[in-house]
C-alpha positions as CSV (number, residue, x, y, z in Angstrom):
1,M,79.5,118.5,55.9
2,R,76.9,117.1,58.3
3,N,73.6,115.8,57.2
4,M,70.3,117.0,58.7
5,S,69.6,114.6,61.4
6,D,66.3,113.7,62.9
7,S,66.9,116.3,65.6
8,H,66.1,119.0,63.2
9,K,62.5,120.0,64.1
10,H,62.0,122.5,61.2
11,R,62.8,120.0,58.4
12,K,59.2,119.6,57.3
13,A,58.6,123.4,57.2
14,I,61.9,123.8,55.3
15,I,60.8,121.3,52.7
16,N,57.3,122.9,52.4
17,R,58.8,126.3,51.9
18,L,61.3,125.1,49.3
19,A,58.4,123.5,47.4
20,K,56.4,126.9,47.5
21,I,59.6,128.7,46.3
22,E,60.0,126.3,43.5
23,G,56.4,126.9,42.4
24,H,56.8,130.6,42.7
25,V,60.0,130.6,40.5
26,R,58.1,128.6,37.9
27,A,55.3,131.1,37.9
28,V,57.7,133.9,37.4
29,K,59.3,132.1,34.6
30,E,55.9,131.8,33.0
31,M,55.1,135.4,33.6
32,T,58.3,136.3,31.8
33,Q,57.5,134.1,28.9
34,E,54.1,135.8,28.7
35,G,55.7,139.3,28.5
36,R,54.3,140.5,31.8
37,D,55.3,143.9,33.1
38,C,58.8,144.3,34.5
39,N,57.4,145.8,37.7
40,D,55.3,142.8,38.3
41,L,58.3,140.5,37.7
42,L,60.5,142.5,40.1
43,I,57.8,142.4,42.8
44,Q,57.6,138.6,42.5
45,L,61.3,138.2,42.5
46,A,61.5,140.3,45.8
47,A,58.9,137.8,47.2
48,I,60.9,134.9,46.2
49,R,64.1,136.5,47.7
50,S,62.2,137.0,51.0
51,A,61.0,133.4,51.0
52,I,64.5,132.1,50.5
53,D,65.7,134.3,53.4
54,G,63.0,132.9,55.6
55,C,64.0,129.3,54.6
56,G,67.6,130.2,55.4
57,K,66.6,131.4,58.9
58,L,64.8,128.1,59.6
59,I,67.9,126.2,58.5
60,L,70.0,128.3,60.8
61,K,67.6,127.7,63.6
62,D,67.8,124.0,63.0
63,H,71.6,124.2,63.0
64,L,71.8,126.2,66.2
65,E,69.2,124.0,68.0
66,G,70.5,120.7,66.7
67,C,74.0,120.6,65.4
68,L,75.5,123.2,67.6
69,I,74.0,121.8,70.8
70,Q,75.1,118.2,69.8
71,A,78.6,119.6,69.1
72,V,78.8,121.1,72.5
73,R,77.8,117.8,74.1
74,T,80.4,115.9,72.1
75,G,83.2,118.5,72.5
76,D,83.2,119.3,68.7
77,E,82.2,122.9,69.0
78,E,85.2,124.4,67.4
79,E,84.7,122.7,64.1
80,V,81.0,123.3,64.0
81,L,81.4,127.0,64.9
82,M,84.0,127.3,62.1
83,Q,81.5,125.7,59.7
84,L,78.7,127.9,60.9
85,N,80.7,131.0,60.4
86,Q,81.6,129.9,56.8
87,S,78.0,129.2,56.1
88,I,76.9,132.5,57.4
89,D,79.5,134.3,55.4
90,K,78.3,132.6,52.2
91,F,74.6,133.1,53.0
92,I,74.8,136.7,53.9
93,R,76.8,138.7,51.4
């Protein structure tokens, strides 16, 4: 598996989104402990799911704009495309 290189321009945005998601999950946990209404919890979980999907889109953009372009330049596109397809299959179920 490849590491995120410096060519990934969305890295800071991804890290920021993940920090917000982490805080949101903590808040929903606290809401649950406080006995908040199930509807409120479900709405918050939907917001978290949407935020995770948005983060996944940014990671995919980084992969396409960075890894895939680099792979084409180095002639390694078959392996990278195979890995991309596997990742998409796991992310989108």
